[in-house]
C-alpha positions in Angstrom: 0.0 -0.3 -0.4 1.3 3.3 -0.6 0.1 6.7 1.4 -0.2 9.6 -1.9 -1.2 12.5 -0.2 -3.4 15.4 -1.5 -2.2 18.7 -1.6 -3.8 22.2 -1.7 -5.4 22.3 -5.4 -5.1 19.1 -6.0 -8.0 17.1 -5.0 -9.8 17.8 -8.8 -10.1 14.0 -9.6 -13.0 11.5 -9.0 -11.1 9.6 -6.3 -7.5 10.4 -4.5 -6.8 7.8 -2.0 -3.8 5.3 -1.1 -5.3 2.4 -1.5 -4.4 -0.1 -4.3 -5.9 -1.0 -7.8 -6.6 -4.7 -6.1 -8.1 -3.2 -2.9 -11.7 -3.9 -2.3 -14.5 -1.7 -1.4 -14.4 -4.3 1.7 -11.2 -3.0 3.4 -11.3 0.1 2.1 -12.8 3.4 3.7 -14.8 5.4 1.2 -15.7 9.2 2.3 -17.7 11.0 0.3 -17.4 14.7 -0.1 -19.2 17.9 -1.6 -17.9 19.3 -4.7 -17.2 22.9 -5.0 -19.4 24.6 -8.5 -16.9 23.2 -10.9 -18.4 19.6 -9.4 -15.1 18.3 -9.8 -13.1 19.9 -7.4 -13.0 19.7 -3.4 -15.7 22.1 -2.2 -15.8 24.8 0.4 -18.2 22.8 3.3 -16.6 22.9 5.9 -18.4 19.5 7.6 -16.7 17.6 4.5 -13.4 19.6 6.0 -13.7 18.0 9.0 -14.6 14.2 8.2 -11.4 14.6 5.8 -9.2 15.4 8.3 -10.6 13.1 10.7 -9.7 10.2 7.8 -6.3 11.8 7.4 -5.6 12.0 11.3 -6.2 8.6 11.5 -4.0 6.9 8.1 -1.1 9.1 9.6 -0.8 7.0 12.8 -2.8 3.6 11.2 -2.1 2.3 7.9 -6.1 2.3 6.2 -7.2 1.7 2.8 -8.8 4.8 1.8 -10.5 6.4 -1.2 -12.1 10.1 -1.3 -14.7 10.3 -3.5 -16.0 13.8 -4.6 -19.9 14.5 -5.4 -21.6 17.0 -7.3 -24.7 17.2 -5.6 -26.1 18.8 -8.6 -26.1 15.0 -10.5 -24.6 12.6 -7.7 -23.2 9.2 -9.1 -26.1 6.0 -8.2 -23.3 4.7 -6.1 -23.5 7.6 -3.7 -27.5 8.1 -3.8 -28.0 4.4 -2.9 -26.1 4.8 0.2 -27.7 8.4 1.3 -28.6 12.0 -0.1 -26.4 13.2 2.5 -22.2 14.7 2.7 -20.0 13.6 4.2 -20.6 10.1 4.2 -18.5 7.7 5.1 -19.4 3.9 4.2 -16.9 0.5 4.9 -17.7 -2.4 4.0 -21.0 -3.7 2.8 -22.7 -2.9 5.8 -21.8 0.5 7.5 -22.4 4.1 6.4 -22.0 6.7 8.7 -23.3 10.0 8.0 -23.1 11.6 11.8 -19.4 13.3 12.6 -19.2 11.8 16.3 -19.9 8.6 15.0 -17.1 8.6 12.4 -14.8 9.6 15.3 -16.3 6.1 17.4 -16.0 4.1 13.7 -12.0 5.1 13.3 -11.2 4.3 17.2 -13.2 1.2 16.8 -11.6 -0.5 14.4 -8.0 1.3 14.7 -7.9 1.8 18.4 -4.0 1.9 19.1 -3.9 5.6 18.1 -7.5 7.6 18.9 -8.1 11.0 18.2 -11.2 11.0 20.4 -10.2 13.3 22.8 -11.6 13.1 25.9 -11.2 16.5 27.1 -14.9 17.9 28.1 -13.9 21.5 28.0 -12.4 21.0 24.7 -15.3 20.3 23.0 -17.6 23.0 25.0 -15.2 25.7 24.3 -15.8 25.1 21.0 -19.3 24.1 21.2 -20.9 27.9 20.1 -17.9 29.3 17.7 -20.0 28.0 14.7 -23.9 28.7 15.1 -22.1 32.2 16.1 -20.5 32.7 12.8 -23.6 31.9 10.7 -25.9 34.6 12.6 -23.4 37.1 11.9 -22.0 36.2 8.1 -25.6 35.8 7.4 -26.7 39.4 9.3 -29.0 37.8 11.8 -26.6 39.3 14.6 -25.8 43.2 13.7 -22.4 43.2 15.3 -19.9 40.5 15.7 -20.3 40.7 19.7 -20.8 37.2 20.2 -18.9 35.7 17.3 -15.8 37.6 19.1 -17.4 36.4 22.3 -16.7 32.7 21.0 -13.0 33.3 19.5 -12.5 35.0 23.2 -13.4 31.5 24.4 -11.6 29.5 22.8 -8.0 32.1 23.0 -8.5 32.0 26.8 -8.9 27.9 26.9 -5.9 27.5 24.9 -4.0 30.1 26.5 -4.5 28.3 30.0 -3.5 25.1 28.2 -0.7 25.9 26.5 -0.8 22.8 24.3 -0.2 23.2 21.1 -3.7 21.8 19.7 -7.0 21.7 21.9 -6.3 18.6 23.8 -2.4 18.1 23.5 0.2 18.5 21.6 -1.3 16.6 18.3 -4.5 16.4 16.5 -7.5 15.0 17.7 -11.5 14.9 16.6 -11.8 18.1 18.1 -9.2 20.1 16.3 -10.7 18.5 13.3 -14.3 20.1 14.0 -12.8 23.1 14.7 -10.3 23.9 12.4 -12.5 24.3 9.4 -15.1 26.7 11.5 -12.1 28.7 12.6 -11.5 28.9 8.6 -14.4 30.1 7.5 -14.2 32.8 10.2 -11.0 34.3 8.8 -11.8 33.6 5.2 -15.1 34.2 4.3 -15.9 37.0 7.5 -13.6 38.8 6.2 -14.8 38.8 2.5 -18.4 39.3 3.5 -17.7 41.3 6.6 -15.0 43.2 6.6 -14.2 41.3 10.1 -10.8 40.2 11.7 -10.1 37.8 14.3 -8.5 40.7 16.6 -4.6 40.4 17.2 -4.9 40.5 21.0 -6.0 37.1 20.5 -2.8 35.6 20.9 -3.2 32.1 21.8 -5.7 32.1 19.0 -3.2 33.0 16.5 -0.8 30.7 17.4 -3.6 27.7 17.5 -3.7 28.1 14.0 -0.1 28.9 12.6 0.1 25.5 14.0 -2.9 24.3 12.0 -1.1 26.0 8.5 2.3 23.7 10.0 0.0 21.0 10.2 0.2 18.5 7.0 -4.0 16.9 7.7 -5.0 20.4 7.6 -3.0 21.8 4.6 -4.3 18.8 2.9 -7.5 18.9 4.1 -8.2 22.7 3.6 -10.1 24.0 0.6 -9.3 27.1 -1.3 -10.4 30.5 -0.5 -12.2 30.8 -3.5 -14.6 27.3 -2.2 -14.9 29.0 0.9 -16.4 31.7 -0.1 -17.9 30.6 -2.8 -20.1 27.7 -0.5 -21.2 30.8 1.4 -22.7 33.2 -1.9 -25.3 30.4 -2.1 -27.4 31.3 1.1 -29.7 33.7 1.4 -29.2 36.5 3.3 -25.6 36.8 3.0 -23.7 40.1 1.1 -22.9 40.4 -2.5 -19.7 40.6 -3.5 -18.7 43.3 -4.6 -17.1 43.7 -8.5 -13.8 43.1 -7.2 -14.5 40.4 -4.6 -16.4 38.8 -7.3 -13.5 38.4 -9.7 -10.9 37.8 -6.8 -12.7 34.8 -5.7 -13.5 33.6 -9.1 -13.3 29.8 -9.0 -11.7 30.2 -12.3 -9.3 32.6 -10.5 -6.4 31.7 -10.0 -5.9 29.7 -6.0 -5.7 31.4 -3.3 -4.5 29.7 0.3 -4.7 31.6 3.3 -2.3 29.7 5.2 -0.3 32.2 6.6 -0.8 34.6 10.2 -0.4 38.0 9.9 3.8 38.8 10.1 3.2 40.9 13.2 1.7 37.6 14.6 3.5 35.1 14.2 5.7 32.9 17.2 9.6 33.5 17.7 10.0 29.9 17.1 8.1 30.1 13.7 10.7 33.1 13.3 13.4 31.2 13.8 12.5 28.7 11.8 12.7 30.5 9.1 16.2 32.2 10.5 17.6 28.9 10.0 16.1 28.0 6.3 17.5 31.5 5.3 20.8 30.9 6.6 21.0 27.3 5.4 20.7 29.0 1.9 23.7 29.8 -0.2 23.8 33.6 -0.4 23.3 35.3 -3.9 27.2 36.0 -5.3 28.3 39.9 -5.1 28.7 41.6 -8.4 32.3 41.5 -9.5 34.5 44.4 -10.8 33.6 44.4 -14.3 29.6 43.6 -13.5 29.2 47.0 -12.3 25.5 47.5 -9.9 22.9 49.4 -12.5 19.7 51.2 -11.2 17.0 51.9 -13.5 15.9 55.3 -13.3 11.8 55.1 -13.4 11.1 58.0 -15.5 9.0 60.7 -14.1 5.5 61.4 -14.9 4.7 63.8 -17.5 2.7 66.8 -17.2 -0.3 65.1 -19.7 0.4 61.5 -17.6 -1.2 62.7 -14.5 -0.6 60.1 -11.8 -3.5 58.4 -10.4 -4.3 56.0 -7.8 -6.8 53.5 -8.7 -10.3 52.9 -5.7 -11.2 49.7 -4.6 -14.6 49.7 -5.4 -16.5 49.8 -1.9 -17.4 46.7 0.1 -21.2 45.2 -0.7 -21.5 48.4 -2.8 -24.4 46.5 -4.3 -26.1 45.6 -2.1 -29.5 47.2 -0.6 -30.2 47.2 2.7 -34.0 47.6 3.5 -35.9 50.1 6.5 -35.5 46.6 9.1 -31.3 47.1 8.9 -31.3 43.4 7.6 -29.3 42.5 4.0 -31.8 42.2 1.0 -30.6 40.0 -1.8 -31.5 38.2 -5.2 -32.8 35.2 -4.6 -29.8 32.6 -5.3 -29.3 28.9 -6.8 -28.7 26.8 -4.0 -27.0 23.4 -4.6 -28.2 21.2 -1.6 -25.2 20.3 0.9 -27.0 18.4 3.3 -25.0 17.6 6.4 -25.1 15.6 9.3 -28.0 15.9 12.0 -25.2 16.8 15.2 -23.6 19.1 13.0 -27.8 20.9 11.9 -27.5 21.6 16.0 -25.5 24.8 15.8 -26.7 26.2 12.2 -28.4 29.5 12.5 -32.6 29.3 11.8 -34.3 29.1 8.5 -33.9 32.7 6.4 -37.6 33.3 6.6 -37.5 32.7 10.6 -34.3 35.6 10.4 -35.5 38.1 7.3 -35.4 41.3 10.2 -32.5 40.6 11.9 -31.7 42.0 15.3 -29.3 41.8 18.2 -27.0 38.6 19.1 -28.1 38.4 22.5 -31.8 37.0 22.0 -30.7 34.8 18.7 -33.2 31.8 19.1 -31.4 28.4 19.6 -31.4 26.3 16.8 -33.2 23.3 16.7 -32.6 19.6 14.8 -34.1 19.9 11.9 -32.7 23.3 11.0 -30.1 22.8 8.1 -28.5 25.6 6.4 -29.5 25.0 2.7 -33.0 24.0 0.8 -34.1 21.7 -0.1 -32.5 20.5 -4.3 -33.9 21.8 -6.6 -35.8 18.6 -9.0 
C-alpha cells in the first residue's frame, strides 16, 4: 500500500486514495464529500473538511486503505444515491454507512484503536460548541454586530492560553481540532470577505493555534482554497453580495488563493527562528564583480500630460441594498443542496424566513436539530 497525500489544489479528480488497484470495497474506507461549483474540485463545506481531516489524521498514525470521492450533489453518481443523500458520508464494507460526525470518530477508534483521535477533554469540546452558530448568525446578518462571535473566539483563546498546548487536547491533533479548525478557517476567510471582520490581533493564543494548524500536513491537505469557501457562502440567502472586485478575485476560475499564513506581526518567535535557520542554510547570492557594475534603472517621471492616478477599490458590498429593518436584501440565489449530519445541524442558524428582519445577537433563538443551511435540492 502506498500513501498518497492530496495537496492543496490537487483534490480535483474523482478519487483521491492511498489504495492499490487490487483493494476491494470491503477493506477500503470510502469517504464521500461535496464538490465545488465546478462539480470536480474539493468544495468549501466545513463539515466535509472536518471529515477529511479525521480520515487523514487517522491514516497518518495507522495504515488504512481509503478512497475519497468528490460528489457533485446536483448530479450524484448512483453508488452515492443508493447509500444516502447527505455528505460527508463514510462507507466501509457492505453494511457500514455513516453520516454523523461523532460516529465517524467512534468508527475509526473502534476499528483502529491503537492511536485514538477522540478527545476525552470535555472542556475542549465545550469551548468550541457555539462558535459556528455565532459565526453563521453574523455572516448571514442575523446578528448586527460581531459581539457574540468575538466572545466565542475569546473563549477559545483563553482556553488555549490556560492549557498552553499546541492543539486543543494536547500537542497532537484530536477530533476536536478536526471539528473547529475548518470552522475557524471559514471565520477568517468568509467573515473577512462578506463582513470585513478580522480575528482580533489580541487573541495571541488563538493565532498561535492557527499557525500550528497551517504547519500541520493534515490541515493543509484537507483545506480548500479560499475561492471554494467564499463560493460556499454565496449559495445562501441573506449573505451580502460580493463586490465586483471580490467577484473576480474569488471566482473559481481565478488563480487559487490559500490563506495558510498568519500576519507577520502575529507569528511566534519559534516560527520566525525556523525561517531564520532556513535562510541561513541557503547559499548567498554571489556579489557582483568589478566587471559587472550595479546599475539601477531610473523610473521615468510622469509628464504633465500623464497625471498620477490611484485606482480606487470599489466600496465593499456596494451592490447590497439595505432594507429599513436593517437586514440585507439579496436576490434569490441558485442553491446547491449541502445536506449535513444531524449533529452538526444543531449548530446552524434558523431558516431564512425566520431571520429576515435581523436582530441582536443577545436574543438569538437556539437552532433546532431540524434546521439545516440549504433548502431542499431542486428537481
